[in-house]
Every structure is written in structure tokens, then in C-alpha cells.
GUZA-41994 format. One record per residue (C-alpha): residue number from 0; x, y, z. Coordinates in nm, 2 decimals. Layout:
N
+-----+--------+--------+--------+
!  nr !   east !  north !     up !
+-----+--------+--------+--------+
! NUM !      X !      Y !      Z !
...
+-----+--------+--------+--------+
! end
This chain:
126
+-----+--------+--------+--------+
!  nr !   east !  north !     up !
+-----+--------+--------+--------+
!   0 !   4.61 !  12.05 !   2.10 !
!   1 !   4.50 !  11.68 !   2.03 !
!   2 !   4.62 !  11.36 !   2.16 !
!   3 !   4.83 !  11.29 !   1.82 !
!   4 !   4.94 !  11.65 !   1.87 !
!   5 !   5.13 !  11.64 !   2.21 !
!   6 !   5.25 !  11.25 !   2.04 !
!   7 !   5.38 !  11.39 !   1.71 !
!   8 !   5.58 !  11.64 !   1.96 !
!   9 !   5.70 !  11.45 !   2.20 !
!  10 !   5.78 !  11.20 !   1.89 !
!  11 !   6.02 !  11.49 !   1.71 !
!  12 !   6.13 !  11.64 !   2.06 !
!  13 !   6.26 !  11.24 !   2.14 !
!  14 !   6.39 !  11.23 !   1.76 !
!  15 !   6.57 !  11.58 !   1.79 !
!  16 !   6.74 !  11.46 !   2.12 !
!  17 !   6.84 !  11.13 !   1.97 !
!  18 !   6.99 !  11.32 !   1.66 !
!  19 !   7.19 !  11.57 !   1.92 !
!  20 !   7.31 !  11.29 !   2.11 !
!  21 !   7.44 !  11.08 !   1.76 !
!  22 !   7.59 !  11.43 !   1.63 !
!  23 !   7.80 !  11.50 !   1.95 !
!  24 !   7.87 !  11.07 !   1.92 !
!  25 !   7.99 !  11.10 !   1.58 !
!  26 !   8.24 !  11.43 !   1.65 !
!  27 !   8.38 !  11.28 !   1.96 !
!  28 !   8.46 !  10.95 !   1.73 !
!  29 !   8.58 !  11.20 !   1.48 !
!  30 !   8.84 !  11.33 !   1.75 !
!  31 !   8.93 !  10.98 !   1.82 !
!  32 !   9.01 !  10.88 !   1.50 !
!  33 !   9.22 !  11.21 !   1.44 !
!  34 !   9.40 !  11.12 !   1.75 !
!  35 !   9.44 !  10.77 !   1.66 !
!  36 !   9.61 !  10.85 !   1.33 !
!  37 !   9.84 !  11.08 !   1.48 !
!  38 !   9.94 !  10.80 !   1.74 !
!  39 !   9.95 !  10.56 !   1.44 !
!  40 !  10.24 !  10.85 !   1.28 !
!  41 !  10.45 !  10.85 !   1.54 !
!  42 !  10.44 !  10.46 !   1.62 !
!  43 !  10.56 !  10.44 !   1.23 !
!  44 !  10.81 !  10.65 !   1.26 !
!  45 !  10.92 !  10.50 !   1.56 !
!  46 !  10.84 !  10.20 !   1.46 !
!  47 !  11.11 !  10.27 !   1.11 !
!  48 !  11.36 !  10.42 !   1.33 !
!  49 !  11.41 !  10.12 !   1.53 !
!  50 !  11.43 !   9.84 !   1.23 !
!  51 !  11.69 !  10.06 !   1.11 !
!  52 !  11.85 !  10.06 !   1.45 !
!  53 !  11.80 !   9.69 !   1.46 !
!  54 !  11.90 !   9.64 !   1.13 !
!  55 !  12.30 !   9.88 !   1.16 !
!  56 !  12.31 !   9.61 !   1.50 !
!  57 !  12.26 !   9.30 !   1.32 !
!  58 !  12.51 !   9.42 !   1.02 !
!  59 !  12.77 !   9.51 !   1.30 !
!  60 !  12.68 !   9.14 !   1.50 !
!  61 !  12.75 !   8.98 !   1.18 !
!  62 !  13.09 !   9.18 !   1.13 !
!  63 !  13.20 !   9.10 !   1.49 !
!  64 !  13.11 !   8.74 !   1.41 !
!  65 !  13.34 !   8.75 !   1.12 !
!  66 !  13.59 !   8.86 !   1.28 !
!  67 !  13.59 !   8.61 !   1.62 !
!  68 !  13.57 !   8.38 !   1.35 !
!  69 !  13.88 !   8.44 !   1.15 !
!  70 !  14.02 !   8.47 !   1.51 !
!  71 !  13.92 !   8.13 !   1.60 !
!  72 !  14.13 !   7.99 !   1.23 !
!  73 !  14.39 !   8.17 !   1.32 !
!  74 !  14.44 !   7.98 !   1.69 !
!  75 !  14.35 !   7.70 !   1.56 !
!  76 !  14.66 !   7.75 !   1.31 !
!  77 !  14.88 !   7.87 !   1.56 !
!  78 !  14.82 !   7.59 !   1.76 !
!  79 !  14.86 !   7.31 !   1.50 !
!  80 !  15.17 !   7.54 !   1.41 !
!  81 !  15.26 !   7.47 !   1.78 !
!  82 !  15.24 !   7.12 !   1.80 !
!  83 !  15.42 !   7.08 !   1.48 !
!  84 !  15.71 !   7.27 !   1.57 !
!  85 !  15.68 !   7.15 !   1.94 !
!  86 !  15.76 !   6.81 !   1.86 !
!  87 !  16.11 !   6.77 !   1.74 !
!  88 !  16.17 !   7.06 !   1.97 !
!  89 !  16.07 !   6.84 !   2.28 !
!  90 !  16.28 !   6.53 !   2.12 !
!  91 !  16.55 !   6.72 !   2.03 !
!  92 !  16.58 !   6.84 !   2.40 !
!  93 !  16.50 !   6.49 !   2.51 !
!  94 !  16.78 !   6.39 !   2.32 !
!  95 !  17.02 !   6.62 !   2.41 !
!  96 !  16.94 !   6.59 !   2.80 !
!  97 !  16.99 !   6.24 !   2.74 !
!  98 !  17.24 !   6.21 !   2.57 !
!  99 !  17.45 !   6.50 !   2.82 !
! 100 !  17.37 !   6.27 !   3.14 !
! 101 !  17.55 !   6.01 !   3.00 !
! 102 !  17.83 !   6.19 !   2.92 !
! 103 !  17.85 !   6.29 !   3.27 !
! 104 !  17.85 !   5.96 !   3.37 !
! 105 !  18.06 !   5.81 !   3.15 !
! 106 !  18.30 !   6.14 !   3.24 !
! 107 !  18.23 !   6.02 !   3.61 !
! 108 !  18.36 !   5.69 !   3.56 !
! 109 !  17.99 !   5.55 !   3.57 !
! 110 !  17.88 !   5.29 !   3.41 !
! 111 !  17.54 !   5.35 !   3.17 !
! 112 !  17.20 !   5.24 !   3.34 !
! 113 !  16.96 !   5.10 !   3.12 !
! 114 !  16.63 !   5.26 !   3.05 !
! 115 !  16.44 !   5.00 !   3.24 !
! 116 !  16.59 !   5.07 !   3.58 !
! 117 !  16.54 !   5.48 !   3.52 !
! 118 !  16.17 !   5.34 !   3.45 !
! 119 !  16.12 !   5.17 !   3.79 !
! 120 !  16.34 !   5.45 !   3.97 !
! 121 !  16.10 !   5.75 !   3.89 !
! 122 !  15.81 !   5.53 !   3.91 !
! 123 !  15.93 !   5.45 !   4.29 !
! 124 !  15.99 !   5.82 !   4.34 !
! 125 !  15.66 !   5.95 !   4.28 !
+-----+--------+--------+--------+
! end
């Protein structure tokens, strides 16, 4: 056996070892890719389910926002109605109170007081 034959055997052995190592690496890479595909399929399923849930939640939130908006508008209309009704009622009650006080004073024989004297008395009492 010559030196060239020994070098050829060593080179063939090194190439064989490299081919075996590459085959092992390719098998491991193939397994990893299969696992990655399976994980991606699970992720896709979960993501689609999550998106469906989010879509349903957004729809429910939009419905609730519409309901709250209707409630606020109803409250504003009720407030406007209350103000429209309350102002004349308050004026009528104040007029009635004033008339009853004046009638009581007239019955008791007191002279009616001017409005300014009543206002000054209220300010000094406060």
C-alpha cells in the first residue's frame, strides 16, 4: 500500500463521516420542521378562535355602546322636559305662596310689605 492509497482511504473515510453527519443533521432538521408545522397549525387554530372571540366581543361592545347612547339621549330629553315643566310649576308655587302670605297678612290686619324690605330682611338673616 502506497501513500496515495492510504490518503485515498483516509479521504473516503472523512467523506463518509461527513455524509453521515449531514444525513443526521438533515433528519434532525426534518423532525424540527415537522414539529414547527404542527405548532403552526395549532397556533393558527388558536389565533382564529381568538379572533372569532374578539369579533364577538367587539360586536357586543358596539351593541352596549348603542344602548348607553340611547340611555344618555333619553336622560337628556327627560332633563329638558323636567326643566320645561319645573319652571312654570315653581313660578306658580311661588306665586301661590306669595298670595297666601299676603292674604294671611290682610286677614291679620298687617299692611303688606314692599318686596325690598323682605329682601333686606332675608340678607340680614343670612
